[in-house]
C-alpha positions in Angstrom: -123.3 -215.0 -82.8 -123.7 -214.6 -86.7 -120.6 -212.6 -86.6 -118.7 -215.4 -84.8 -119.8 -217.9 -87.5 -118.2 -215.6 -90.0 -115.1 -215.6 -88.0 -115.3 -219.5 -87.8 -115.7 -219.6 -91.7 -112.5 -217.5 -92.0 -110.5 -219.4 -89.4 -111.6 -222.8 -91.0 -110.8 -221.7 -94.5 -107.1 -222.4 -94.1 -107.8 -226.2 -93.7 -109.1 -228.8 -96.2 -112.7 -228.3 -97.1 -113.9 -231.5 -95.3 -112.3 -230.5 -92.1 -113.5 -226.9 -92.3 -117.0 -228.2 -92.9 -117.1 -230.4 -89.8 -115.7 -227.5 -87.8 -118.6 -225.3 -89.0 -121.0 -228.1 -88.5 -119.9 -228.5 -84.8 -120.1 -224.7 -84.3 -123.6 -224.6 -85.7 -124.9 -227.7 -84.0 -123.5 -226.5 -80.5 -125.0 -223.0 -80.7 -127.5 -222.2 -78.1 -131.0 -222.0 -79.4 -131.3 -218.3 -79.0 -128.1 -217.6 -80.8 -129.2 -220.1 -83.6 -132.4 -218.3 -84.1 -130.6 -215.0 -84.6 -128.1 -216.7 -87.2 -131.1 -218.0 -89.0 -132.3 -214.4 -89.6 -129.0 -213.3 -91.0 -127.7 -216.3 -92.9 -129.4 -215.4 -96.0 -127.2 -212.4 -96.9 -123.4 -213.2 -97.6 -121.3 -210.5 -95.8 -119.3 -208.2 -98.0 -116.1 -209.4 -96.3 -116.5 -212.7 -98.1 -115.1 -212.5 -101.7 -116.8 -213.9 -104.8 -115.5 -217.4 -105.8 -113.3 -217.7 -102.7 -112.8 -220.7 -100.2 -114.8 -218.5 -97.8 -117.8 -218.3 -100.1 -118.0 -222.0 -100.5 -117.8 -222.4 -96.7 -120.5 -219.7 -96.2 -122.7 -221.8 -98.7 -121.9 -225.1 -96.8 -122.6 -223.1 -93.4 -126.1 -222.1 -94.8 -126.8 -225.8 -95.7 -125.7 -226.7 -92.1 -128.1 -224.1 -90.7 -131.1 -225.3 -92.8 -130.4 -228.8 -91.8 -130.6 -227.8 -88.1 -133.7 -225.8 -88.8 -135.4 -229.0 -89.9 -134.1 -230.9 -87.0 -135.6 -228.2 -84.7 -138.9 -228.9 -86.6 -138.5 -232.7 -85.6 -137.2 -234.0 -88.8 -134.2 -236.1 -89.1 -131.8 -233.9 -91.2 -128.4 -233.5 -92.4 -126.3 -231.5 -94.8 -124.6 -233.8 -97.3 -120.9 -233.8 -98.0 -121.5 -234.6 -101.6 -121.8 -232.1 -104.3 -122.9 -232.3 -107.9 -126.1 -233.8 -109.0 -127.6 -234.4 -105.7 -129.2 -232.3 -103.0 -127.2 -230.5 -100.5 -129.7 -231.4 -97.5 -132.0 -234.1 -96.9 -134.7 -234.2 -94.2 -136.9 -237.2 -93.2 -139.9 -237.4 -91.2 -139.6 -239.4 -87.9 -143.3 -240.0 -87.8 -145.5 -242.7 -89.5 -145.8 -240.7 -92.7 -142.2 -241.5 -94.1 -141.9 -238.4 -96.1 -138.7 -236.9 -97.1 -137.5 -233.3 -98.1 -134.6 -232.3 -100.2 -133.0 -228.8 -100.5 
């Protein structure tokens, strides 16, 4: 499934970044859990087929944010990868329990 995610990144790279990000988010969020777990194990290494400073590299980084956000949700936190860039976190996760803590990544 990880290889299919990389294919999705290449397919989406032809679109504007926001649309491409949404397609990748949908792809990651609808992966079966078993496939998602395998993707988590491989997402930390950027494939050599992705060129440095390319649109695909930026989308791969966004995909890794989306994967981490889903990891937090799998742990029971409310989480999402933010669309904004710059002086803000890429991912925010908040507890659903009475503790009301939050995490940023």
